[in-house]
One Martini backbone bead per residue (centre of mass of N, CA, C, O) as a GRO file, in nm:
protein
  450
    1MET     BB    1   2.368  -4.060   0.459
    2SER     BB    2   2.519  -4.394   0.418
    3ALA     BB    3   2.574  -4.729   0.339
    4GLU     BB    4   2.896  -4.671   0.318
    5ASP     BB    5   2.905  -4.626   0.597
    6THR     BB    6   3.073  -4.649   0.907
    7LEU     BB    7   2.976  -4.755   1.216
    8PHE     BB    8   2.976  -4.615   1.558
    9ALA     BB    9   2.916  -4.727   1.908
   10LEU     BB   10   2.775  -4.728   2.208
   11SER     BB   11   2.597  -5.031   2.335
   12SER     BB   12   2.609  -4.960   2.614
   13GLY     BB   13   2.593  -4.807   2.892
   14GLN     BB   14   2.612  -4.533   3.058
   15GLY     BB   15   2.886  -4.493   3.229
   16ARG     BB   16   3.012  -4.661   3.468
   17ALA     BB   17   3.194  -4.978   3.415
   18GLY     BB   18   3.338  -5.276   3.377
   19VAL     BB   19   3.192  -5.296   3.088
   20ALA     BB   20   3.225  -5.209   2.741
   21VAL     BB   21   3.044  -5.162   2.424
   22VAL     BB   22   3.172  -5.140   2.089
   23ARG     BB   23   3.041  -5.075   1.775
   24CYS     BB   24   3.087  -5.199   1.430
   25SER     BB   25   2.956  -5.099   1.094
   26GLY     BB   26   3.079  -5.195   0.776
   27PRO     BB   27   3.314  -5.179   0.518
   28ALA     BB   28   3.549  -5.059   0.739
   29THR     BB   29   3.581  -5.265   0.976
   30ALA     BB   30   3.834  -5.430   0.916
   31ALA     BB   31   4.026  -5.186   0.913
   32ALA     BB   32   3.968  -5.100   1.206
   33VAL     BB   33   4.070  -5.353   1.346
   34ARG     BB   34   4.358  -5.343   1.235
   35ALA     BB   35   4.429  -5.058   1.346
   36LEU     BB   36   4.380  -5.145   1.660
   37ALA     BB   37   4.457  -5.489   1.669
   38GLY     BB   38   4.628  -5.568   1.380
   39ASP     BB   39   4.401  -5.800   1.339
   40LEU     BB   40   4.193  -6.053   1.259
   41PRO     BB   41   3.996  -6.244   1.412
   42GLU     BB   42   3.822  -6.500   1.465
   43PRO     BB   43   3.522  -6.571   1.395
   44ARG     BB   44   3.324  -6.555   1.680
   45ARG     BB   45   3.590  -6.489   1.860
   46ALA     BB   46   3.739  -6.406   2.137
   47SER     BB   47   4.002  -6.151   2.157
   48LEU     BB   48   4.289  -6.055   2.310
   49ARG     BB   49   4.377  -5.701   2.300
   50ALA     BB   50   4.569  -5.436   2.198
   51LEU     BB   51   4.455  -5.109   2.187
   52ARG     BB   52   4.539  -4.877   1.930
   53HIS     BB   53   4.624  -4.585   1.817
   54PRO     BB   54   4.655  -4.498   1.480
   55GLY     BB   55   4.841  -4.245   1.515
   56ASP     BB   56   5.065  -4.329   1.779
   57GLY     BB   57   5.026  -4.631   1.923
   58ARG     BB   58   4.881  -4.610   2.173
   59VAL     BB   59   4.745  -4.750   2.446
   60ILE     BB   60   4.414  -4.776   2.549
   61ASP     BB   61   4.356  -5.098   2.580
   62HIS     BB   62   4.252  -5.407   2.715
   63GLY     BB   63   4.059  -5.630   2.498
   64LEU     BB   64   3.785  -5.750   2.335
   65VAL     BB   65   3.754  -5.908   2.010
   66LEU     BB   66   3.493  -5.911   1.758
   67TRP     BB   67   3.415  -6.094   1.452
   68PHE     BB   68   3.151  -6.018   1.191
   69PRO     BB   69   3.087  -6.135   0.905
   70GLY     BB   70   2.928  -6.083   0.633
   71PRO     BB   71   2.583  -6.161   0.663
   72GLY     BB   72   2.635  -6.297   0.971
   73SER     BB   73   2.482  -6.047   1.115
   74PHE     BB   74   2.286  -5.818   1.252
   75THR     BB   75   2.314  -5.615   0.988
   76GLY     BB   76   2.453  -5.784   0.730
   77GLU     BB   77   2.740  -5.682   0.799
   78ASP     BB   78   3.022  -5.585   0.891
   79MET     BB   79   3.139  -5.665   1.228
   80ALA     BB   80   3.225  -5.521   1.558
   81GLU     BB   81   3.369  -5.577   1.890
   82PHE     BB   82   3.450  -5.375   2.183
   83GLN     BB   83   3.574  -5.494   2.495
   84VAL     BB   84   3.594  -5.274   2.765
   85HIS     BB   85   3.655  -5.063   2.987
   86GLY     BB   86   3.404  -4.840   3.158
   87GLY     BB   87   3.556  -4.583   3.132
   88ARG     BB   88   3.556  -4.268   3.015
   89ALA     BB   89   3.846  -4.249   2.902
   90VAL     BB   90   3.842  -4.505   2.733
   91LEU     BB   91   3.600  -4.433   2.553
   92THR     BB   92   3.702  -4.169   2.441
   93ALA     BB   93   3.955  -4.286   2.303
   94LEU     BB   94   3.812  -4.498   2.123
   95LEU     BB   95   3.619  -4.307   1.971
   96GLU     BB   96   3.841  -4.123   1.858
   97ALA     BB   97   3.987  -4.343   1.697
   98LEU     BB   98   3.752  -4.414   1.510
   99ALA     BB   99   3.702  -4.120   1.399
  100SER     BB  100   3.995  -4.107   1.254
  101LEU     BB  101   3.887  -4.292   1.048
  102PRO     BB  102   3.812  -4.372   0.740
  103GLY     BB  103   3.452  -4.391   0.697
  104LEU     BB  104   3.382  -4.304   0.989
  105ARG     BB  105   3.088  -4.286   1.212
  106LEU     BB  106   2.855  -4.186   1.415
  107ALA     BB  107   2.575  -4.313   1.524
  108GLU     BB  108   2.254  -4.316   1.513
  109ALA     BB  109   1.961  -4.366   1.631
  110GLY     BB  110   1.891  -4.696   1.527
  111GLU     BB  111   2.097  -4.767   1.284
  112PHE     BB  112   2.160  -5.064   1.316
  113THR     BB  113   1.865  -5.163   1.286
  114ARG     BB  114   1.817  -5.038   1.008
  115ARG     BB  115   2.022  -5.218   0.866
  116ALA     BB  116   1.889  -5.485   0.934
  117PHE     BB  117   1.637  -5.418   0.773
  118ASP     BB  118   1.762  -5.343   0.491
  119ASN     BB  119   1.914  -5.647   0.497
  120GLY     BB  120   1.691  -5.866   0.612
  121ARG     BB  121   1.722  -5.944   0.931
  122LEU     BB  122   1.464  -5.760   0.979
  123ASP     BB  123   1.155  -5.686   1.056
  124LEU     BB  124   0.936  -5.456   1.170
  125ALA     BB  125   0.821  -5.629   1.403
  126ALA     BB  126   1.101  -5.705   1.521
  127VAL     BB  127   1.192  -5.419   1.578
  128GLU     BB  128   0.967  -5.361   1.783
  129GLY     BB  129   1.045  -5.593   1.972
  130LEU     BB  130   1.326  -5.485   2.041
  131ALA     BB  131   1.231  -5.222   2.168
  132ASP     BB  132   1.058  -5.362   2.387
  133LEU     BB  133   1.289  -5.519   2.519
  134ILE     BB  134   1.446  -5.270   2.616
  135ASP     BB  135   1.171  -5.151   2.774
  136ALA     BB  136   1.131  -5.372   2.964
  137ASP     BB  137   0.995  -5.418   3.312
  138THR     BB  138   0.870  -5.705   3.280
  139GLU     BB  139   0.829  -6.036   3.234
  140ALA     BB  140   0.591  -6.026   3.035
  141GLN     BB  141   0.720  -5.821   2.844
  142ARG     BB  142   0.968  -5.986   2.773
  143ARG     BB  143   0.830  -6.228   2.642
  144GLN     BB  144   0.680  -6.075   2.422
  145ALA     BB  145   0.919  -5.926   2.291
  146LEU     BB  146   1.085  -6.177   2.219
  147ALA     BB  147   0.882  -6.302   2.026
  148GLN     BB  148   0.888  -6.064   1.826
  149ALA     BB  149   1.199  -6.053   1.776
  150GLU     BB  150   1.179  -6.369   1.668
  151GLY     BB  151   0.909  -6.357   1.460
  152LEU     BB  152   0.606  -6.414   1.515
  153LEU     BB  153   0.454  -6.211   1.329
  154GLY     BB  154   0.620  -6.255   1.073
  155ARG     BB  155   0.527  -6.549   1.030
  156ALA     BB  156   0.227  -6.492   1.007
  157VAL     BB  157   0.247  -6.297   0.768
  158ALA     BB  158   0.381  -6.496   0.576
  159ASP     BB  159   0.140  -6.689   0.568
  160TRP     BB  160  -0.077  -6.491   0.472
  161SER     BB  161   0.075  -6.398   0.218
  162ALA     BB  162   0.097  -6.671   0.080
  163ARG     BB  163  -0.205  -6.723   0.057
  164LEU     BB  164  -0.275  -6.458  -0.092
  165THR     BB  165  -0.087  -6.502  -0.334
  166ARG     BB  166  -0.228  -6.759  -0.437
  167ILE     BB  167  -0.498  -6.628  -0.486
  168LEU     BB  168  -0.403  -6.400  -0.678
  169ALA     BB  169  -0.277  -6.581  -0.894
  170ARG     BB  170  -0.544  -6.699  -0.994
  171VAL     BB  171  -0.679  -6.433  -1.075
  172GLU     BB  172  -0.459  -6.334  -1.270
  173ALA     BB  173  -0.479  -6.574  -1.460
  174ALA     BB  174  -0.778  -6.527  -1.543
  175ILE     BB  175  -0.708  -6.252  -1.678
  176ASP     BB  176  -0.426  -6.295  -1.853
  177PHE     BB  177  -0.522  -6.625  -1.926
  178ALA     BB  178  -0.808  -6.686  -2.069
  179ASP     BB  179  -0.706  -6.883  -2.313
  180GLU     BB  180  -0.648  -7.078  -2.119
  181GLU     BB  181  -0.653  -7.390  -1.950
  182LEU     BB  182  -0.850  -7.351  -1.675
  183PRO     BB  183  -0.994  -7.409  -1.400
  184ASP     BB  184  -1.325  -7.372  -1.304
  185GLU     BB  185  -1.252  -7.339  -0.976
  186LEU     BB  186  -1.062  -7.100  -0.943
  187LEU     BB  187  -1.243  -6.861  -0.834
  188PRO     BB  188  -1.411  -7.000  -0.609
  189GLU     BB  189  -1.162  -7.087  -0.445
  190ALA     BB  190  -1.050  -6.806  -0.400
  191ALA     BB  191  -1.296  -6.698  -0.243
  192ARG     BB  192  -1.289  -6.904  -0.012
  193ASP     BB  193  -1.000  -6.845   0.087
  194ALA     BB  194  -1.045  -6.544   0.146
  195GLU     BB  195  -1.269  -6.586   0.360
  196MET     BB  196  -1.101  -6.752   0.556
  197LEU     BB  197  -0.892  -6.535   0.615
  198ARG     BB  198  -1.085  -6.315   0.711
  199SER     BB  199  -1.194  -6.470   0.956
  200GLU     BB  200  -0.925  -6.487   1.107
  201LEU     BB  201  -0.876  -6.179   1.130
  202VAL     BB  202  -1.135  -6.106   1.279
  203ALA     BB  203  -1.082  -6.282   1.528
  204LEU     BB  204  -0.828  -6.127   1.609
  205LEU     BB  205  -0.966  -5.842   1.636
  206GLU     BB  206  -1.188  -5.949   1.857
  207SER     BB  207  -0.982  -5.980   2.043
  208PRO     BB  208  -0.821  -5.894   2.297
  209PRO     BB  209  -0.570  -5.636   2.365
  210THR     BB  210  -0.323  -5.784   2.509
  211GLY     BB  211  -0.061  -5.681   2.380
  212GLU     BB  212  -0.101  -5.378   2.430
  213ARG     BB  213  -0.139  -5.394   2.738
  214LEU     BB  214   0.131  -5.532   2.802
  215ARG     BB  215   0.308  -5.305   2.686
  216GLU     BB  216   0.166  -5.048   2.845
  217GLY     BB  217  -0.042  -5.128   3.055
  218LEU     BB  218  -0.262  -5.164   3.298
  219ARG     BB  219  -0.551  -4.984   3.382
  220VAL     BB  220  -0.565  -4.835   3.711
  221ALA     BB  221  -0.825  -4.698   3.921
  222LEU     BB  222  -0.862  -4.459   4.176
  223LEU     BB  223  -1.179  -4.433   4.335
  224GLY     BB  224  -1.370  -4.165   4.493
  225PRO     BB  225  -1.413  -3.991   4.749
  226PRO     BB  226  -1.317  -3.764   4.948
  227ASN     BB  227  -1.100  -3.877   5.192
  228ALA     BB  228  -1.061  -4.210   5.148
  229GLY     BB  229  -0.740  -4.283   5.066
  230LYS     BB  230  -0.607  -4.295   4.779
  231SER     BB  231  -0.321  -4.178   4.812
  232SER     BB  232  -0.230  -4.373   5.033
  233LEU     BB  233  -0.268  -4.626   4.858
  234LEU     BB  234  -0.072  -4.556   4.638
  235ASN     BB  235   0.178  -4.542   4.822
  236ALA     BB  236   0.157  -4.831   4.929
  237LEU     BB  237   0.181  -4.975   4.649
  238ALA     BB  238   0.447  -4.811   4.559
  239ARG     BB  239   0.644  -4.761   4.807
  240ARG     BB  240   0.584  -4.442   4.792
  241ASP     BB  241   0.576  -4.083   4.757
  242ALA     BB  242   0.363  -3.995   4.494
  243ALA     BB  243   0.145  -3.860   4.682
  244ILE     BB  244  -0.044  -3.632   4.832
  245VAL     BB  245  -0.115  -3.610   5.184
  246SER     BB  246  -0.437  -3.519   5.336
  247GLU     BB  247  -0.700  -3.423   5.547
  248ARG     BB  248  -0.782  -3.258   5.319
  249ALA     BB  249  -1.019  -3.222   5.108
  250GLY     BB  250  -0.919  -3.211   4.766
  251THR     BB  251  -0.610  -3.231   4.704
  252THR     BB  252  -0.671  -3.388   4.455
  253ARG     BB  253  -0.675  -3.257   4.106
  254ASP     BB  254  -0.507  -3.477   3.964
  255VAL     BB  255  -0.352  -3.716   3.790
  256VAL     BB  256  -0.174  -3.989   3.945
  257GLU     BB  257   0.098  -4.182   3.808
  258VAL     BB  258   0.201  -4.530   3.833
  259ALA     BB  259   0.437  -4.786   3.800
  260LEU     BB  260   0.379  -5.143   3.809
  261ASP     BB  261   0.488  -5.463   3.946
  262LEU     BB  262   0.262  -5.746   3.916
  263GLY     BB  263   0.372  -6.049   3.883
  264GLY     BB  264   0.500  -5.934   3.590
  265TYR     BB  265   0.291  -5.705   3.555
  266PRO     BB  266   0.178  -5.416   3.405
  267LEU     BB  267   0.098  -5.107   3.576
  268LEU     BB  268  -0.137  -4.822   3.579
  269LEU     BB  269  -0.161  -4.623   3.856
  270ALA     BB  270  -0.443  -4.411   3.949
  271ASP     BB  271  -0.490  -4.107   4.096
  272THR     BB  272  -0.786  -3.933   4.194
  273ALA     BB  273  -1.023  -3.728   4.219
  274GLY     BB  274  -1.273  -3.654   4.408
  275LEU     BB  275  -1.604  -3.741   4.422
  276ARG     BB  276  -1.895  -3.572   4.332
  277ALA     BB  277  -2.097  -3.398   4.217
  278ALA     BB  278  -2.175  -3.277   3.942
  279PRO     BB  279  -2.010  -3.004   3.836
  280GLU     BB  280  -2.264  -2.856   3.693
  281GLU     BB  281  -2.434  -2.899   3.990
  282SER     BB  282  -2.222  -2.719   4.136
  283ASN     BB  283  -1.990  -2.507   4.355
  284LEU     BB  284  -1.731  -2.563   4.240
  285ASP     BB  285  -1.432  -2.514   4.164
  286PRO     BB  286  -1.277  -2.531   3.861
  287VAL     BB  287  -1.044  -2.723   3.943
  288GLU     BB  288  -1.211  -2.952   4.075
  289ALA     BB  289  -1.398  -2.998   3.837
  290GLU     BB  290  -1.171  -3.091   3.646
  291GLY     BB  291  -1.080  -3.329   3.819
  292ILE     BB  292  -1.346  -3.487   3.794
  293ARG     BB  293  -1.349  -3.517   3.492
  294ARG     BB  294  -1.084  -3.681   3.486
  295SER     BB  295  -1.181  -3.913   3.660
  296LEU     BB  296  -1.408  -4.008   3.468
  297ALA     BB  297  -1.223  -4.060   3.228
  298ARG     BB  298  -1.049  -4.274   3.373
  299ALA     BB  299  -1.281  -4.468   3.432
  300GLU     BB  300  -1.350  -4.521   3.132
  301ALA     BB  301  -1.041  -4.629   3.061
  302ALA     BB  302  -1.039  -4.848   3.258
  303ASP     BB  303  -0.982  -5.185   3.338
  304ILE     BB  304  -0.961  -5.113   3.652
  305LYS     BB  305  -1.161  -5.054   3.949
  306LEU     BB  306  -1.088  -4.879   4.253
  307LEU     BB  307  -1.318  -4.845   4.513
  308VAL     BB  308  -1.294  -4.592   4.757
  309PHE     BB  309  -1.393  -4.618   5.102
  310ASP     BB  310  -1.505  -4.524   5.391
  311ALA     BB  311  -1.579  -4.738   5.642
  312ALA     BB  312  -1.778  -4.536   5.798
  313GLU     BB  313  -1.962  -4.533   5.505
  314ALA     BB  314  -2.085  -4.821   5.426
  315ALA     BB  315  -2.398  -4.768   5.459
  316ALA     BB  316  -2.339  -4.483   5.267
  317PRO     BB  317  -2.233  -4.454   4.983
  318ASP     BB  318  -2.120  -4.277   4.741
  319PRO     BB  319  -2.301  -4.210   4.459
  320ALA     BB  320  -2.085  -4.130   4.245
  321SER     BB  321  -1.921  -4.393   4.294
  322PHE     BB  322  -2.141  -4.612   4.276
  323ALA     BB  323  -2.198  -4.560   3.962
  324LEU     BB  324  -1.914  -4.720   3.877
  325LEU     BB  325  -2.011  -4.992   3.907
  326ASP     BB  326  -1.869  -5.307   3.795
  327ARG     BB  327  -1.709  -5.593   3.672
  328ASP     BB  328  -1.425  -5.404   3.691
  329SER     BB  329  -1.452  -5.406   4.007
  330LEU     BB  330  -1.325  -5.295   4.339
  331VAL     BB  331  -1.395  -5.286   4.673
  332LEU     BB  332  -1.279  -5.043   4.931
  333TRP     BB  333  -1.237  -5.052   5.278
  334ASN     BB  334  -1.116  -4.793   5.442
  335LYS     BB  335  -1.008  -4.748   5.766
  336VAL     BB  336  -1.049  -5.006   5.968
  337ASP     BB  337  -0.886  -4.891   6.224
  338LEU     BB  338  -1.154  -4.683   6.287
  339VAL     BB  339  -1.339  -4.940   6.316
  340GLU     BB  340  -1.617  -5.145   6.396
  341GLY     BB  341  -1.668  -5.435   6.275
  342ASN     BB  342  -1.820  -5.562   6.007
  343LEU     BB  343  -1.792  -5.576   5.659
  344PRO     BB  344  -1.884  -5.588   5.358
  345ASP     BB  345  -1.810  -5.830   5.083
  346SER     BB  346  -2.015  -5.638   4.924
  347LEU     BB  347  -2.142  -5.428   4.636
  348ASP     BB  348  -2.376  -5.488   4.433
  349GLY     BB  349  -2.197  -5.768   4.368
  350VAL     BB  350  -1.925  -5.645   4.448
  351PRO     BB  351  -1.636  -5.697   4.561
  352ALA     BB  352  -1.496  -5.669   4.902
  353LEU     BB  353  -1.245  -5.491   5.094
  354SER     BB  354  -1.048  -5.474   5.388
  355LEU     BB  355  -0.853  -5.178   5.492
  356SER     BB  356  -0.519  -5.012   5.552
  357ALA     BB  357  -0.303  -4.780   5.440
  358ARG     BB  358  -0.161  -4.703   5.708
  359SER     BB  359  -0.108  -5.005   5.843
  360GLY     BB  360  -0.148  -5.249   5.604
  361ALA     BB  361  -0.407  -5.375   5.622
  362GLY     BB  362  -0.492  -5.586   5.344
  363LEU     BB  363  -0.273  -5.546   5.113
  364ALA     BB  364  -0.203  -5.837   5.035
  365GLU     BB  365  -0.491  -5.909   4.943
  366LEU     BB  366  -0.514  -5.695   4.728
  367GLU     BB  367  -0.281  -5.795   4.551
  368ARG     BB  368  -0.399  -6.073   4.501
  369ARG     BB  369  -0.668  -5.982   4.371
  370LEU     BB  370  -0.541  -5.807   4.150
  371LEU     BB  371  -0.382  -6.034   4.015
  372THR     BB  372  -0.628  -6.198   3.934
  373LEU     BB  373  -0.746  -5.984   3.744
  374VAL     BB  374  -0.498  -5.961   3.561
  375GLU     BB  375  -0.477  -6.259   3.472
  376ALA     BB  376  -0.752  -6.261   3.333
  377ARG     BB  377  -0.663  -6.057   3.112
  378PHE     BB  378  -0.382  -6.253   3.061
  379GLU     BB  379  -0.452  -6.562   2.999
  380HIS     BB  380  -0.311  -6.551   2.688
  381ALA     BB  381  -0.009  -6.446   2.714
  382GLY     BB  382   0.145  -6.725   2.687
  383GLU     BB  383   0.077  -6.718   2.360
  384ALA     BB  384   0.167  -6.473   2.232
  385PRO     BB  385   0.073  -6.211   2.100
  386LEU     BB  386   0.061  -6.077   1.787
  387LEU     BB  387  -0.053  -5.801   1.886
  388THR     BB  388   0.117  -5.481   2.013
  389ARG     BB  389   0.001  -5.260   1.807
  390ALA     BB  390  -0.188  -5.032   1.645
  391ARG     BB  391  -0.055  -5.058   1.367
  392GLN     BB  392  -0.104  -5.361   1.331
  393ARG     BB  393  -0.412  -5.360   1.364
  394ALA     BB  394  -0.472  -5.168   1.125
  395ALA     BB  395  -0.354  -5.351   0.902
  396VAL     BB  396  -0.541  -5.593   0.949
  397ALA     BB  397  -0.802  -5.436   0.904
  398ASP     BB  398  -0.740  -5.358   0.610
  399CYS     BB  399  -0.728  -5.644   0.506
  400ALA     BB  400  -1.015  -5.732   0.585
  401GLU     BB  401  -1.162  -5.511   0.420
  402ALA     BB  402  -1.054  -5.596   0.144
  403LEU     BB  403  -1.175  -5.884   0.155
  404ALA     BB  404  -1.469  -5.791   0.179
  405ARG     BB  405  -1.473  -5.645  -0.095
  406ALA     BB  406  -1.396  -5.889  -0.269
  407ALA     BB  407  -1.661  -6.051  -0.209
  408GLN     BB  408  -1.834  -5.802  -0.363
  409ALA     BB  409  -1.717  -5.829  -0.629
  410GLY     BB  410  -1.829  -5.826  -0.971
  411GLU     BB  411  -1.528  -5.833  -1.069
  412THR     BB  412  -1.224  -5.966  -1.130
  413ALA     BB  413  -1.056  -5.703  -1.121
  414LEU     BB  414  -1.161  -5.612  -0.840
  415PHE     BB  415  -1.078  -5.856  -0.687
  416ALA     BB  416  -0.773  -5.822  -0.739
  417GLU     BB  417  -0.738  -5.537  -0.617
  418ASP     BB  418  -0.822  -5.613  -0.325
  419LEU     BB  419  -0.598  -5.822  -0.288
  420ARG     BB  420  -0.365  -5.624  -0.318
  421LEU     BB  421  -0.444  -5.446  -0.076
  422ALA     BB  422  -0.422  -5.671   0.131
  423LEU     BB  423  -0.121  -5.734   0.080
  424ARG     BB  424  -0.019  -5.448   0.145
  425ALA     BB  425  -0.111  -5.443   0.440
  426LEU     BB  426   0.074  -5.672   0.531
  427GLY     BB  427   0.342  -5.537   0.442
  428ARG     BB  428   0.331  -5.308   0.663
  429ILE     BB  429   0.403  -5.478   0.912
  430VAL     BB  430   0.708  -5.564   0.784
  431GLY     BB  431   0.796  -5.359   0.533
  432ARG     BB  432   0.677  -5.552   0.291
  433VAL     BB  433   0.638  -5.613  -0.077
  434ASP     BB  434   0.620  -5.912  -0.273
  435VAL     BB  435   0.606  -5.942  -0.617
  436GLU     BB  436   0.778  -6.189  -0.707
  437ALA     BB  437   0.607  -6.410  -0.572
  438LEU     BB  438   0.369  -6.388  -0.766
  439LEU     BB  439   0.519  -6.466  -1.027
  440ASP     BB  440   0.621  -6.742  -0.939
  441ILE     BB  441   0.340  -6.875  -0.902
  442ILE     BB  442   0.226  -6.841  -1.182
  443PHE     BB  443   0.451  -7.003  -1.335
  444ARG     BB  444   0.444  -7.267  -1.164
  445ASP     BB  445   0.127  -7.347  -1.142
  446PHE     BB  446   0.054  -7.278  -1.477
  447CYS     BB  447   0.269  -7.302  -1.701
  448ILE     BB  448   0.361  -7.024  -1.795
  449GLY     BB  449   0.576  -6.954  -2.071
  450LYS     BB  450   0.640  -7.201  -2.284
   0.00000   0.00000   0.00000
């Protein structure tokens, strides 16, 4: 692969469609447009053209052609779009025509975006946001991904990097130009500013991982004793038969997970094996014992636990399930259509709801209460979380650790080295470390090199 190659690919979805979009990007794009459409249309204005095969001149289709001269394009280089009818034969003929032109080749997955990154049109965080935008299933995910794709984190990193670069420039000046008349407060001010930045980053790291959860989906686990109706409840909430339902206890042996969109928020709802006594203390067969172990592991990892009990056993709930109650739980008395009388509205201080997965009674209230719990977890999601991936969080943590070491450095040279490492960690978030910016500040702020 080479940056001198001109790429082309279908950029809209596969299969039949009313309209399909084929993109072309690279130095031979203008020649490709002329070969197929006759001449270049006015930049950034759609022009209806007869697209002809460059070999024999036959008309492939009549479609819209858009011309985006670089560097003001998505990739930062010359680009064009061919908007044609979305039939397979039309697309096959158009792609074959492009492939026949010199210097053009079919793009690899993600290669257009890679060129945008290489040409400075997108930073790495924006690239990740664009990928998340394409994969977004819910409204909340769309909003968050769009903010990242538009450079939310990139702008924050640029601000942190600029501050850190100014701090490092002062320390470098104190080292390299010790004979010059520099302010006495140069190093103490640098240390104070570095500590202020470290405090901000630590506060960000200590905040709930809202961005990661919103991107991946909040983990909700259905837990409880065998035959309490967990699988039926999963199917009712998913509105499809995602799990096998049987009157026989212990049917569910493994975790069954479905993705839900609840009020625009993504959930990963997991049905788990019924809980009994601790596997090592019982005579369960090995498969069911392993299912219980996985259920307990899922309970440990869950953001919200829905503890499902048979309403007929409300007076004496299963001890193994009762042990999982905490502030992140909601108790569900299932099968209320088979019992008489009122059921407790709480269990050991945890709110409880009465419902029937089979008849649908109480399911609307469950969804409402579950949405309330989810919104509480994402109460700051409207502010567009800065960190949405573990990679980004790890880089910020590395920066904060380097700044903490810098505060303890006994020598100016060590102080400067830790600041460099902190700046490098920030650069990993957006995929760049700008050394020239450091030199510019040194010479501008301290008038060195006169």
